[in-house]
Chimera marker file (.cmm) of the C-alpha trace (Angstrom):
<marker_set name="trace">
<marker id="1" x="83.661" y="110.415" z="95.155" r="1" g="1" b="0" radius="0.5"/>
<marker id="2" x="81.762" y="107.154" z="95.010" r="1" g="1" b="0" radius="0.5"/>
<marker id="3" x="78.571" y="109.025" z="94.153" r="1" g="1" b="0" radius="0.5"/>
<marker id="4" x="80.394" y="110.735" z="91.299" r="1" g="1" b="0" radius="0.5"/>
<marker id="5" x="81.645" y="107.314" z="90.159" r="1" g="1" b="0" radius="0.5"/>
<marker id="6" x="78.125" y="105.897" z="90.086" r="1" g="1" b="0" radius="0.5"/>
<marker id="7" x="76.897" y="108.945" z="88.177" r="1" g="1" b="0" radius="0.5"/>
<marker id="8" x="79.744" y="108.500" z="85.646" r="1" g="1" b="0" radius="0.5"/>
<marker id="9" x="78.815" y="104.841" z="85.209" r="1" g="1" b="0" radius="0.5"/>
<marker id="10" x="75.139" y="105.624" z="84.673" r="1" g="1" b="0" radius="0.5"/>
<marker id="11" x="75.903" y="108.452" z="82.231" r="1" g="1" b="0" radius="0.5"/>
<marker id="12" x="78.347" y="106.212" z="80.355" r="1" g="1" b="0" radius="0.5"/>
<marker id="13" x="75.611" y="103.687" z="79.687" r="1" g="1" b="0" radius="0.5"/>
<marker id="14" x="72.608" y="106.007" z="79.347" r="1" g="1" b="0" radius="0.5"/>
<marker id="15" x="73.759" y="108.837" z="77.075" r="1" g="1" b="0" radius="0.5"/>
<marker id="16" x="73.536" y="108.058" z="73.376" r="1" g="1" b="0" radius="0.5"/>
<marker id="17" x="74.966" y="108.447" z="70.771" r="1" g="1" b="0" radius="0.5"/>
<marker id="18" x="78.261" y="107.272" z="72.143" r="1" g="1" b="0" radius="0.5"/>
<marker id="19" x="81.219" y="109.574" z="71.613" r="1" g="1" b="0" radius="0.5"/>
<marker id="20" x="84.337" y="110.970" z="73.281" r="1" g="1" b="0" radius="0.5"/>
<marker id="21" x="82.376" y="111.845" z="76.447" r="1" g="1" b="0" radius="0.5"/>
<marker id="22" x="81.465" y="108.159" z="76.844" r="1" g="1" b="0" radius="0.5"/>
<marker id="23" x="85.172" y="107.411" z="77.240" r="1" g="1" b="0" radius="0.5"/>
<marker id="24" x="85.481" y="110.280" z="79.715" r="1" g="1" b="0" radius="0.5"/>
<marker id="25" x="82.679" y="108.830" z="81.862" r="1" g="1" b="0" radius="0.5"/>
<marker id="26" x="84.244" y="105.351" z="81.615" r="1" g="1" b="0" radius="0.5"/>
<marker id="27" x="87.618" y="106.674" z="82.778" r="1" g="1" b="0" radius="0.5"/>
<marker id="28" x="85.882" y="108.427" z="85.678" r="1" g="1" b="0" radius="0.5"/>
<marker id="29" x="84.033" y="105.241" z="86.656" r="1" g="1" b="0" radius="0.5"/>
<marker id="30" x="87.243" y="103.184" z="86.567" r="1" g="1" b="0" radius="0.5"/>
<marker id="31" x="89.777" y="105.516" z="88.210" r="1" g="1" b="0" radius="0.5"/>
<marker id="32" x="87.689" y="107.345" z="90.829" r="1" g="1" b="0" radius="0.5"/>
<marker id="33" x="87.860" y="104.444" z="93.366" r="1" g="1" b="0" radius="0.5"/>
<marker id="34" x="91.667" y="104.615" z="93.248" r="1" g="1" b="0" radius="0.5"/>
<marker id="35" x="91.639" y="108.376" z="93.779" r="1" g="1" b="0" radius="0.5"/>
<marker id="36" x="89.142" y="108.019" z="96.651" r="1" g="1" b="0" radius="0.5"/>
<marker id="37" x="91.338" y="105.485" z="98.446" r="1" g="1" b="0" radius="0.5"/>
<marker id="38" x="94.459" y="107.620" z="98.016" r="1" g="1" b="0" radius="0.5"/>
<marker id="39" x="92.663" y="110.717" z="99.350" r="1" g="1" b="0" radius="0.5"/>
<marker id="40" x="91.262" y="108.757" z="102.320" r="1" g="1" b="0" radius="0.5"/>
<marker id="41" x="94.677" y="107.362" z="103.250" r="1" g="1" b="0" radius="0.5"/>
<marker id="42" x="96.441" y="110.724" z="103.137" r="1" g="1" b="0" radius="0.5"/>
<marker id="43" x="94.479" y="111.898" z="106.174" r="1" g="1" b="0" radius="0.5"/>
<marker id="44" x="95.543" y="108.913" z="108.280" r="1" g="1" b="0" radius="0.5"/>
<marker id="45" x="99.169" y="109.983" z="108.627" r="1" g="1" b="0" radius="0.5"/>
<marker id="46" x="100.000" y="111.364" z="112.044" r="1" g="1" b="0" radius="0.5"/>
<marker id="47" x="103.061" y="112.611" z="113.839" r="1" g="1" b="0" radius="0.5"/>
<marker id="48" x="104.874" y="109.980" z="115.832" r="1" g="1" b="0" radius="0.5"/>
<marker id="49" x="104.903" y="111.072" z="119.473" r="1" g="1" b="0" radius="0.5"/>
<marker id="50" x="108.167" y="111.212" z="121.332" r="1" g="1" b="0" radius="0.5"/>
<marker id="51" x="109.077" y="108.094" z="123.229" r="1" g="1" b="0" radius="0.5"/>
<marker id="52" x="108.021" y="108.296" z="126.860" r="1" g="1" b="0" radius="0.5"/>
<marker id="53" x="110.559" y="106.948" z="129.320" r="1" g="1" b="0" radius="0.5"/>
<marker id="54" x="108.861" y="105.314" z="132.322" r="1" g="1" b="0" radius="0.5"/>
<marker id="55" x="110.027" y="105.986" z="135.861" r="1" g="1" b="0" radius="0.5"/>
<marker id="56" x="112.631" y="103.589" z="137.171" r="1" g="1" b="0" radius="0.5"/>
<marker id="57" x="110.918" y="103.244" z="140.505" r="1" g="1" b="0" radius="0.5"/>
<marker id="58" x="107.257" y="103.079" z="141.491" r="1" g="1" b="0" radius="0.5"/>
<marker id="59" x="106.331" y="103.986" z="145.057" r="1" g="1" b="0" radius="0.5"/>
<marker id="60" x="103.204" y="104.920" z="146.943" r="1" g="1" b="0" radius="0.5"/>
<marker id="61" x="102.812" y="108.558" z="147.908" r="1" g="1" b="0" radius="0.5"/>
<marker id="62" x="103.443" y="107.900" z="151.595" r="1" g="1" b="0" radius="0.5"/>
<marker id="63" x="106.628" y="105.889" z="150.974" r="1" g="1" b="0" radius="0.5"/>
<marker id="64" x="110.008" y="107.498" z="150.678" r="1" g="1" b="0" radius="0.5"/>
<marker id="65" x="111.420" y="107.283" z="147.178" r="1" g="1" b="0" radius="0.5"/>
<marker id="66" x="114.970" y="106.019" z="147.145" r="1" g="1" b="0" radius="0.5"/>
<marker id="67" x="117.481" y="107.954" z="145.061" r="1" g="1" b="0" radius="0.5"/>
<marker id="68" x="118.068" y="106.511" z="141.618" r="1" g="1" b="0" radius="0.5"/>
<marker id="69" x="121.514" y="105.243" z="140.813" r="1" g="1" b="0" radius="0.5"/>
<marker id="70" x="122.998" y="103.970" z="137.590" r="1" g="1" b="0" radius="0.5"/>
<marker id="71" x="122.467" y="100.283" z="138.345" r="1" g="1" b="0" radius="0.5"/>
<marker id="72" x="119.483" y="98.700" z="136.635" r="1" g="1" b="0" radius="0.5"/>
<marker id="73" x="116.585" y="97.416" z="138.704" r="1" g="1" b="0" radius="0.5"/>
<marker id="74" x="116.349" y="93.616" z="138.471" r="1" g="1" b="0" radius="0.5"/>
<marker id="75" x="113.316" y="91.674" z="139.654" r="1" g="1" b="0" radius="0.5"/>
<marker id="76" x="113.670" y="87.903" z="139.977" r="1" g="1" b="0" radius="0.5"/>
<marker id="77" x="110.595" y="85.689" z="140.150" r="1" g="1" b="0" radius="0.5"/>
<marker id="78" x="110.870" y="82.041" z="141.091" r="1" g="1" b="0" radius="0.5"/>
<marker id="79" x="108.221" y="79.394" z="141.441" r="1" g="1" b="0" radius="0.5"/>
<marker id="80" x="108.164" y="76.737" z="144.092" r="1" g="1" b="0" radius="0.5"/>
<marker id="81" x="106.983" y="73.228" z="143.264" r="1" g="1" b="0" radius="0.5"/>
<marker id="82" x="103.295" y="72.630" z="143.853" r="1" g="1" b="0" radius="0.5"/>
<marker id="83" x="102.484" y="70.748" z="147.028" r="1" g="1" b="0" radius="0.5"/>
<marker id="84" x="99.717" y="68.194" z="146.266" r="1" g="1" b="0" radius="0.5"/>
<marker id="85" x="98.833" y="67.933" z="149.964" r="1" g="1" b="0" radius="0.5"/>
<marker id="86" x="98.154" y="71.679" z="150.325" r="1" g="1" b="0" radius="0.5"/>
<marker id="87" x="94.340" y="72.132" z="150.401" r="1" g="1" b="0" radius="0.5"/>
<marker id="88" x="94.527" y="75.852" z="149.574" r="1" g="1" b="0" radius="0.5"/>
<marker id="89" x="95.508" y="75.110" z="145.967" r="1" g="1" b="0" radius="0.5"/>
<link id1="1" id2="2" r="1" g="1" b="0" radius="0.2"/>
<link id1="2" id2="3" r="1" g="1" b="0" radius="0.2"/>
<link id1="3" id2="4" r="1" g="1" b="0" radius="0.2"/>
<link id1="4" id2="5" r="1" g="1" b="0" radius="0.2"/>
<link id1="5" id2="6" r="1" g="1" b="0" radius="0.2"/>
<link id1="6" id2="7" r="1" g="1" b="0" radius="0.2"/>
<link id1="7" id2="8" r="1" g="1" b="0" radius="0.2"/>
<link id1="8" id2="9" r="1" g="1" b="0" radius="0.2"/>
<link id1="9" id2="10" r="1" g="1" b="0" radius="0.2"/>
<link id1="10" id2="11" r="1" g="1" b="0" radius="0.2"/>
<link id1="11" id2="12" r="1" g="1" b="0" radius="0.2"/>
<link id1="12" id2="13" r="1" g="1" b="0" radius="0.2"/>
<link id1="13" id2="14" r="1" g="1" b="0" radius="0.2"/>
<link id1="14" id2="15" r="1" g="1" b="0" radius="0.2"/>
<link id1="15" id2="16" r="1" g="1" b="0" radius="0.2"/>
<link id1="16" id2="17" r="1" g="1" b="0" radius="0.2"/>
<link id1="17" id2="18" r="1" g="1" b="0" radius="0.2"/>
<link id1="18" id2="19" r="1" g="1" b="0" radius="0.2"/>
<link id1="19" id2="20" r="1" g="1" b="0" radius="0.2"/>
<link id1="20" id2="21" r="1" g="1" b="0" radius="0.2"/>
<link id1="21" id2="22" r="1" g="1" b="0" radius="0.2"/>
<link id1="22" id2="23" r="1" g="1" b="0" radius="0.2"/>
<link id1="23" id2="24" r="1" g="1" b="0" radius="0.2"/>
<link id1="24" id2="25" r="1" g="1" b="0" radius="0.2"/>
<link id1="25" id2="26" r="1" g="1" b="0" radius="0.2"/>
<link id1="26" id2="27" r="1" g="1" b="0" radius="0.2"/>
<link id1="27" id2="28" r="1" g="1" b="0" radius="0.2"/>
<link id1="28" id2="29" r="1" g="1" b="0" radius="0.2"/>
<link id1="29" id2="30" r="1" g="1" b="0" radius="0.2"/>
<link id1="30" id2="31" r="1" g="1" b="0" radius="0.2"/>
<link id1="31" id2="32" r="1" g="1" b="0" radius="0.2"/>
<link id1="32" id2="33" r="1" g="1" b="0" radius="0.2"/>
<link id1="33" id2="34" r="1" g="1" b="0" radius="0.2"/>
<link id1="34" id2="35" r="1" g="1" b="0" radius="0.2"/>
<link id1="35" id2="36" r="1" g="1" b="0" radius="0.2"/>
<link id1="36" id2="37" r="1" g="1" b="0" radius="0.2"/>
<link id1="37" id2="38" r="1" g="1" b="0" radius="0.2"/>
<link id1="38" id2="39" r="1" g="1" b="0" radius="0.2"/>
<link id1="39" id2="40" r="1" g="1" b="0" radius="0.2"/>
<link id1="40" id2="41" r="1" g="1" b="0" radius="0.2"/>
<link id1="41" id2="42" r="1" g="1" b="0" radius="0.2"/>
<link id1="42" id2="43" r="1" g="1" b="0" radius="0.2"/>
<link id1="43" id2="44" r="1" g="1" b="0" radius="0.2"/>
<link id1="44" id2="45" r="1" g="1" b="0" radius="0.2"/>
<link id1="45" id2="46" r="1" g="1" b="0" radius="0.2"/>
<link id1="46" id2="47" r="1" g="1" b="0" radius="0.2"/>
<link id1="47" id2="48" r="1" g="1" b="0" radius="0.2"/>
<link id1="48" id2="49" r="1" g="1" b="0" radius="0.2"/>
<link id1="49" id2="50" r="1" g="1" b="0" radius="0.2"/>
<link id1="50" id2="51" r="1" g="1" b="0" radius="0.2"/>
<link id1="51" id2="52" r="1" g="1" b="0" radius="0.2"/>
<link id1="52" id2="53" r="1" g="1" b="0" radius="0.2"/>
<link id1="53" id2="54" r="1" g="1" b="0" radius="0.2"/>
<link id1="54" id2="55" r="1" g="1" b="0" radius="0.2"/>
<link id1="55" id2="56" r="1" g="1" b="0" radius="0.2"/>
<link id1="56" id2="57" r="1" g="1" b="0" radius="0.2"/>
<link id1="57" id2="58" r="1" g="1" b="0" radius="0.2"/>
<link id1="58" id2="59" r="1" g="1" b="0" radius="0.2"/>
<link id1="59" id2="60" r="1" g="1" b="0" radius="0.2"/>
<link id1="60" id2="61" r="1" g="1" b="0" radius="0.2"/>
<link id1="61" id2="62" r="1" g="1" b="0" radius="0.2"/>
<link id1="62" id2="63" r="1" g="1" b="0" radius="0.2"/>
<link id1="63" id2="64" r="1" g="1" b="0" radius="0.2"/>
<link id1="64" id2="65" r="1" g="1" b="0" radius="0.2"/>
<link id1="65" id2="66" r="1" g="1" b="0" radius="0.2"/>
<link id1="66" id2="67" r="1" g="1" b="0" radius="0.2"/>
<link id1="67" id2="68" r="1" g="1" b="0" radius="0.2"/>
<link id1="68" id2="69" r="1" g="1" b="0" radius="0.2"/>
<link id1="69" id2="70" r="1" g="1" b="0" radius="0.2"/>
<link id1="70" id2="71" r="1" g="1" b="0" radius="0.2"/>
<link id1="71" id2="72" r="1" g="1" b="0" radius="0.2"/>
<link id1="72" id2="73" r="1" g="1" b="0" radius="0.2"/>
<link id1="73" id2="74" r="1" g="1" b="0" radius="0.2"/>
<link id1="74" id2="75" r="1" g="1" b="0" radius="0.2"/>
<link id1="75" id2="76" r="1" g="1" b="0" radius="0.2"/>
<link id1="76" id2="77" r="1" g="1" b="0" radius="0.2"/>
<link id1="77" id2="78" r="1" g="1" b="0" radius="0.2"/>
<link id1="78" id2="79" r="1" g="1" b="0" radius="0.2"/>
<link id1="79" id2="80" r="1" g="1" b="0" radius="0.2"/>
<link id1="80" id2="81" r="1" g="1" b="0" radius="0.2"/>
<link id1="81" id2="82" r="1" g="1" b="0" radius="0.2"/>
<link id1="82" id2="83" r="1" g="1" b="0" radius="0.2"/>
<link id1="83" id2="84" r="1" g="1" b="0" radius="0.2"/>
<link id1="84" id2="85" r="1" g="1" b="0" radius="0.2"/>
<link id1="85" id2="86" r="1" g="1" b="0" radius="0.2"/>
<link id1="86" id2="87" r="1" g="1" b="0" radius="0.2"/>
<link id1="87" id2="88" r="1" g="1" b="0" radius="0.2"/>
<link id1="88" id2="89" r="1" g="1" b="0" radius="0.2"/>
</marker_set>
């Protein structure tokens, strides 16, 4: 479409005597970028995939998986104060 726009612009300026077709080329040179953007954006729409629900419990293959109950799994993480005398830190 952009090539057609450039051709319209060149023909608008190059063809003489000016007449109704000059306006037609001018309209093509002005409105073709809008049409090109609209056509390009139409192809970007996609179906929204269904929401995937993750497993409630992750276990290694050799571990026994505990049965799932209705209580939510809660993980609590706490930090201990940093010991300035500990050389490993």
